[in-house]
N, C-alpha and C positions, 0 to 999 in steps of 0.2 A: 894477227888481226890489226893491231895498232899501225903497223907499217902500211897495210892495205888502206886503212882509213886515211892515213896521211897522204897517200898517193891520190886517192879519190878527191880529197879536199883540195889538193894542189891543182888537179885537173879542172875541177869546177871553178876555182878561183881564177884560173887562166882563161876559162871560157866566158866568164861573166861579162867582161868588157865588150865582148863581141855580140851580146844578146840583142842590141838595138837593131842590128842588121839581120838577125836570124828569123826564120819562119815561126809561126805560132806553134807548130808541132814541135820544133826543136826547143822553144821556150818552155812548152809544157813538160817535156821530158827532163829539161834542165831542173825545173823547180821540183818535180817529183824526186829526182835523184838527190837534190840538195835536202829535201825534206827527209828522205830515208837516211841520209848521212847524219842529219841532226838527231834522228831517233837513236841510231847506234851510238852517238856521242852523248846521249842523255839530255840534249837540249830540246825538250818537248815544245817549249814556246815557239822557238824558231821553226820547228817541224810543222806546227800548226800554220804559221804564217806562209811557209813555202807551199804546203799542200793546198791551202785555200787559193793561192795565186794560180796553181796548176789546174785546179778544178774549175775555176772561174774564167779560164781563158776563153776567148770568143771563138765559136765555130768548132766543127769536127766532133761534137759531143764529148768534149773533155770531161764534162761532169758525169759521164756514164762509165768512167773507168773504175772497176771495183777495187783494185789494189790501192788506188789513191784514197778512196773513201775509207777503206779498212785502216790504212796507216794513219790517216787523219783521226779516225776514231781511237786508235791505239794511243796516239799522243794525248788526246783529250782524256782518255781513261787513266793514263799515267799521271795526269795533272788533277785527277780526282773529279773532273767535270762529267759526272755520270750521265746526265740527261743528254748533253751534246754528243757524248760518245755513243749512246744508244741510237740516236738519230742516224749517225753515219754508218754504224755497224749494220743497221737494218738496210740502208742503201746498198752497202757492200754485199750483204746476204742476198738481196734480190737480184743484184746485177751479176753475181757469180752464177746464179741460176743452177742449171744441172751440170755445169762444167767444173764444179768444185771437186778438188781432190780431197782425200781423207784429211791430209795435213792442213790444207787451207780451211776446210770445214771445221776442224777441231779448234783451230785458232779463233775463228769467228765465233763458234759456240761458246768457247771459254770466256772471251772478252765480253760477249753479250751477256752471259749469265752473271758474271762478276758485277756488271753494272746494273743488272736487274736486282741483284741482292742489295747493292748500295742504295737503290731507290725503293727498297722494301716491296718489290714486285716478285714475291717469292714463288708463287704458283707458275708464273712465266719462266722464272729461273729454273725451276724443277723440270718443267716441260722440255726446255732446251737441254738440260744436263742429262736427263734420262735417255734422250735420243743420242747425245754425245757419248754416253757410256756404252751404248750398243756399238757405236762406231769405233770407239777406242778399244773395246774388247777384241775387235777384229783387225786391229791395226797394231803391228808389232813395234810398239814404242812404249816402254814402261813409264816414261815421264808423262806422256799424254794421259795414260790411264791413272797415274797417281794424281795428276792435276785435276782430272775430272772427279775423282773420288773426293779429293780435298774440297772442291767447290760444292759438291753435293752436301758434304758435312757443313760447310759454311751456310748453305741455304737452310738446312734443317736447324742449325744453331739460331739463325735469325728468326725462324718460325717457332723457336723455343721448344723444339722437340729434341731435347738434349741427348736422350738415349740413342736416337738414330744418328745424330750428329757425331757422337763419340764413336759409333760403329764405323762410320765412313772415314773418320780421321785415322782410326786404327788400321783399317784396310789400306788406306793411302800409304801408310808407312812401309808396307811390304813392297811397294813399287818405287820408292824414292831413295836416292843416294844421300848419305849423310853430308856430303860435300855441297849439295844443292841448297840454295836459299829456300826453295819450296819445302824442304825437310824442316827447316827452322820455322817456316810459316805454319806448317802443319803442327809442329810442336807447340807453338804459341796458341793455335786454335784449340788444341787438346786441353791445355791448361785453362784457357778461358771457359771451356765447356765444363770442366770439373769444378771451377769456381762457381759457375752458375748452378751447378748441382749441389753446391755447398759441401763438396768433398775436400775439406781443408787438409786433412792428414795426407792424402795422396798428392795434393798440390804442393805441400811443403817438400816432399821427397823429390818431386819432379823439378822444382826450382833449383835444387842442388845440381841435378843433372843438366838442366838447361844452361846454367852458368858455364859449365864445362863445354857443352856443345857449341855455345855461341861466343866463347872466349876470344876468338880471332875475328869476330864479325861485330864491328862497333854498332851498327844499326840494330841488330837483334839483341846485343848485350844491353843496350839502352831500353829496348822494348821489354825484355824480361825483367830488368830492374824496376821498370815502371809498373809492370804487372804485379811484382812483389809488393810494391808500395800500395797497390789497390787493396791488399789484404789488411793493411794497417792504417786505413783512412781516419781512424779515431785519433791518430797522432798527427799533430800539425806539421811535423817535418815531412811526413808522407804527402800530405795535401800540397805543401809548398813545392815539393819535388815535382809533382805532376803539373802544377800550375806554372812553375817557372822554368822547368827543363823539358818535360815531356811534351806538353801542348805546343810551345813555340817551335820545337823541333819538328813535330808532326805537321803542323800547318805550313811551315817553310818548305817542307818536302812533299806537299800536296797529299798528305795522308789524312784526308778529311774524314773518311768514314771511321778510321781508327781514332781520330781526335774526338769524334762524337761519343765513342765508347767511354772515353775518359771524362768527357764533359758530363755525361749522364750520371756517372759514379760520383763526381764532385758535387753536382747539384743535390743528389740524395744525401751525401755526407754533410754538406752545409745546412741543408734543411733540418736534418736530425739534430744538429748542434746549434740550431737557432742563429746561424751566421747569415742572416737574410741579405745583407749587402753583398757579400761574396757570392751568394747563390744567384742574385740578380746579374752580377757581372759575368758569371759563367753562362747564364741563360742568354745573355746578349751575345757572347762569343759563339754559343751554339747556333744562334740565329744567323750570324755572319757565315758560319761554316756551311749551314744548310743552303744559304743563298749561293755559295760557290758551287756546291754540288748540283744545284738545280739550274742556275743561270750562268755559271762560269764566272770568269773574271775579266774585267776590262773589255777590250775590243776583240779578244780571242773567241 
């Protein structure tokens, strides 16, 4: 894959100086291809820039290309800009119309539902996910089925229906491979749910297993460690770990919804301990994060 990406990048770099003399159609496809390369490389900011150029090309209805809108939405989604993501996903959804294949439809449904959950539009998320579950059950792909079940669990978690959430997370495990990041994400969600249900004894035993499962994954190792500190927020060292390590990491990696989860816990902890100044600081940070989710950042 890396060799292929390098070859694609080389070809696009060689073609770029010739763009001034190219037709609008060629320019459109150039920027779409460059945007897709950026998504594969994980540079979502550049992906947004390239897809916006491609969609805003003059003539030929370039703004009606569903794949361009979906990939732009995907880049926004990965940057935590949920409202902007939803707007372009809905454009893609409508433009694909009845020509959507199961695979494309499931990708769209999943990304749309995740961002509905991030913006607390839970009933809309459940409507999309229940339809996606019917489609996934008839589609021979365990990953899609596991992902849909996980997202249903996330929706019910947000709705505070923890029993239903836990049931969907447990069912998702039967379709996920331990080597997948989604397995670790589902593990994280299960522990969060048990914490919300105040099942501390089971949480403690799961944390031991979680450290082993995530030992070779720095991202989830940090997340599980942070989650463990959530159980000891009466201790200042746990508060400081989340404030100085967890939150800066999450914000720098566009994990805004997850950052809000920790902000809410910190605000509650500071309020209970009469640390009003620190509580106000976290509330201000929370407001900044919400602004990013709703309005995005900068010119993107």
